[in-house]
C-alpha positions in Angstrom: -0.5 -16.6 31.8 -2.5 -16.6 35.1 -4.2 -19.8 36.1 -8.0 -19.6 36.8 -7.3 -19.8 40.6 -4.7 -17.0 40.6 -6.9 -14.7 38.5 -9.8 -15.2 41.0 -7.4 -14.3 43.8 -6.2 -11.3 41.9 -9.8 -10.2 41.3 -10.7 -10.7 45.0 -7.7 -8.7 46.2 -8.5 -6.0 43.7 -12.1 -5.8 44.8 -11.0 -5.5 48.5 -8.5 -2.8 47.6 -11.3 -0.8 45.8 -13.6 -1.3 48.8 -10.9 -0.1 51.2 -10.1 2.9 49.1 -13.8 3.8 48.9 -14.2 3.5 52.7 -11.1 5.6 53.4 -12.3 8.4 51.0 -15.8 8.7 52.5 -14.8 11.4 55.0 -13.2 13.5 52.2 -16.3 13.7 50.2 -18.9 16.4 51.1 -22.2 14.9 52.0 -25.2 16.6 50.4 -28.1 16.7 52.7 -31.5 18.4 52.8 -32.7 18.5 56.4 -34.8 21.1 58.2 -33.0 22.4 61.3 -34.2 24.1 64.4 -31.1 26.3 65.1 -32.1 29.2 67.3 -28.4 30.3 67.5 -28.3 31.5 63.8 -29.1 35.1 63.0 -32.4 35.3 61.1 -31.7 38.8 59.8 -28.2 38.3 58.3 -26.9 36.2 55.5 -29.0 33.3 54.1 -25.9 31.0 54.5 -24.2 29.8 57.6 -21.1 27.6 58.2 -21.2 25.9 61.6 -18.1 24.3 63.0 -17.9 22.3 66.2 -14.5 22.3 67.9 -12.6 23.4 70.9 -9.9 25.9 71.8 -7.3 23.4 73.0 -7.3 21.6 69.6 -3.8 21.7 68.2 -4.5 21.0 64.5 -7.9 20.3 63.1 -9.8 23.2 64.6 -7.4 26.0 63.9 -6.8 24.7 60.4 -10.5 24.7 59.7 -11.0 28.1 61.1 -8.2 29.5 59.0 -9.9 28.1 55.9 -13.2 29.7 57.0 -11.3 33.0 57.5 -9.9 32.7 53.9 -13.4 32.1 52.6 -14.8 35.0 54.5 -12.1 37.3 53.2 -12.9 36.4 49.6 -16.5 37.6 50.0 -16.7 40.9 48.2 -20.2 41.7 49.4 -20.2 41.7 53.2 -24.0 41.4 53.3 -23.7 38.0 51.5 -20.9 36.6 53.7 -22.0 33.4 55.4 -22.4 33.5 59.1 -19.5 31.6 60.6 -20.3 30.0 63.9 -17.7 28.2 66.0 -19.4 26.0 68.7 -16.9 25.2 71.5 -17.6 21.7 72.6 -15.3 21.8 75.6 -17.3 21.4 78.8 -14.7 23.4 80.7 -15.1 26.4 78.4 -17.6 29.2 78.4 -19.2 31.7 76.0 -16.6 34.4 76.6 -13.7 32.0 75.8 -15.5 30.6 72.7 -16.2 34.1 71.4 -12.6 35.3 72.0 -11.2 32.2 70.3 -13.5 32.5 67.2 -12.8 36.3 66.8 -9.0 35.5 66.8 -9.6 34.1 63.3 -12.0 36.8 62.0 -13.9 39.6 63.7 -17.2 38.5 62.2 -17.0 34.9 63.5 -19.3 34.1 66.3 -18.2 31.8 69.1 -20.8 29.9 71.1 -20.8 27.5 74.1 -23.7 25.5 75.3 -24.4 23.7 78.5 -24.4 19.9 78.5 -28.1 19.5 77.8 -28.1 22.0 75.0 -25.0 20.5 73.4 -26.5 17.0 73.6 -29.6 18.3 71.7 -27.5 20.0 69.1 -25.2 17.0 68.8 -28.2 14.8 68.1 -29.6 17.3 65.5 -26.3 17.6 63.6 -25.3 13.9 64.1 -22.1 14.8 65.9 -19.8 12.1 67.3 -18.1 13.8 70.2 -16.2 11.6 72.7 -14.5 12.7 75.9 -12.0 10.5 77.6 -9.9 11.8 80.6 -10.4 15.4 79.4 -9.3 14.4 75.8 -11.9 15.5 73.3 -12.4 13.5 70.1 -14.5 14.8 67.3 -14.9 14.5 63.5 -14.3 18.1 62.8 -17.1 18.5 60.2 -18.2 21.9 58.9 -21.9 22.2 58.2 -23.4 24.4 55.5 -26.9 25.7 56.2 -29.2 27.8 54.0 -32.2 29.8 55.0 -35.1 29.1 52.7 -38.4 30.8 53.3 -37.4 31.7 56.8 -36.3 28.2 57.8 -32.8 26.9 58.1 -31.9 23.8 56.2 -28.7 21.7 56.5 -27.5 21.3 52.9 -24.0 19.9 53.2 -21.5 18.5 55.6 -17.8 18.7 54.9 -15.3 16.3 56.5 -12.3 17.8 58.3 -10.0 17.7 55.3 -12.8 17.3 52.8 -13.2 20.9 51.5 -11.2 23.7 50.1 -11.7 27.4 50.2 -12.4 27.4 46.5 -15.0 24.6 46.8 -16.8 26.5 49.5 -16.6 29.7 47.5 -18.1 28.0 44.5 -20.9 26.5 46.6 -21.8 29.8 48.1 -21.7 31.7 44.7 -23.8 29.0 42.9 -26.4 28.6 45.6 -26.9 32.1 46.8 -28.7 33.2 43.8 
């Protein structure tokens, strides 16, 4: 039988483990959001859904993996008119629009690759809550994918998925259930 002191220690350790598990799992859980967005780079005549991913061409793991998932999702869409717009925003200051577009289209011909100047990227970073760090030409970012919906002509940010926090099936379900 545990003494009272040992059972309090066990309870304390258990609570710390639960807290640590919760903190570690936060990036894996999609965050539901409802925020109006001023995003002039999204097509206003196309699909009412858009998936925006901020990354860079030199990324060796996170960016290509995410873009492959987005390609799989795009290929699942039977109705081309209802496919979400997929936008890859190249955050590498040394890149340009041509390189971003070429990189995005390597994953799917419908993907749009964009590149913004430093001022524009700072504004968009603030709007999306990005956490981009550059140190000696090394780029660090969270690799989130953002789901936006057009409602009554205005774009709204509805969900943010962590780098490994979504599956193709989950995104497909979200698109089917919310696209009416």
